[in-house]
N, C-alpha and C positions, 0 to 999 in steps of 0.2 A: 614386759618386765624382763630385765636381764637376769642371768643366773646368779649374779652377785646379789641382786635385790632379793631373790628367793632365799638365798642362804641367810641373809641378814634377817628376813622375816622369821625363818625357822629358828634362828638363834635368839630371837626376841622373847620367846616363851619358854619358861622352865617348868617342867612337870615332875612330880614325884608321887609314887604310891607308897603308903606306909603299910607294910604287910603285917606288922605285929602290934598295931595300935588298936585299942578298943574304942577310941573316940574319933580319930581322924583317919579317913580312908585315903584322901589324896589332896594335893595342893597343885595349883597352876598359877604361875607368876608371870605377868607381863612386865618386862624390864623397862620398856619405854613409858608405859602409862603408870607404872608403879602400883599395879592392882593385883591383889592376891585373892584367888578364889579357893576357899577351903570347902571340901566335900567331906561331910561327916559320915560315919559308918551307917547312920540312919538314912542316908540319901539326901539329907537337907544340905543346901549349899548357900554360903554367904560370900559376898565380895567385900574386901577391905581395901580402902583407898589410901594412897600416900604411904605405902609400905616400902621402906628402904631395902635394897638388895642384901645388906648385911644382916638384917633381921630374918629375912627369908632363908639365907644360908645357915644361920644358927638354928632356925626352926627345922630345916630339913636334915640337919646333922645331929640334932638333939636325940639322946637315947629315949626320951619320953615326949613325943610330940603332943600328947594330951596335956601333960603338965606345962609344957612351953606355951601351948595355946591358952591355958587358964591364966598363966602369969602375964602374957603380953597382949593377948587379943580379946579375951572375954570382956574385960572392962577397961580396955586400953584406949588410947587416944585416937584410934582410927575411925573415920566415917565408915559405916557398915550398911550393906544392903542385902536383904534376903533375895536369892534368885528364885523366882517363881517358875515352875516348869509347866 
């Protein structure tokens, strides 16, 4: 694998930790697969499929990620899968 491929793979995934959220601990977004993993403060993780980059950007910049989650993901249009550990 070339160094250019390594850089592209690294840039493929976007991660964010929410330090002040009571509901959401972190998110990890795969830009190629359009899959968003949300880790809740309880430790439970869910994967959401077919999520646009624009929604992820708004989610990550919203002043209340919990409120954004409730509005766009809780009963939203995305196929969801609980990640079993």
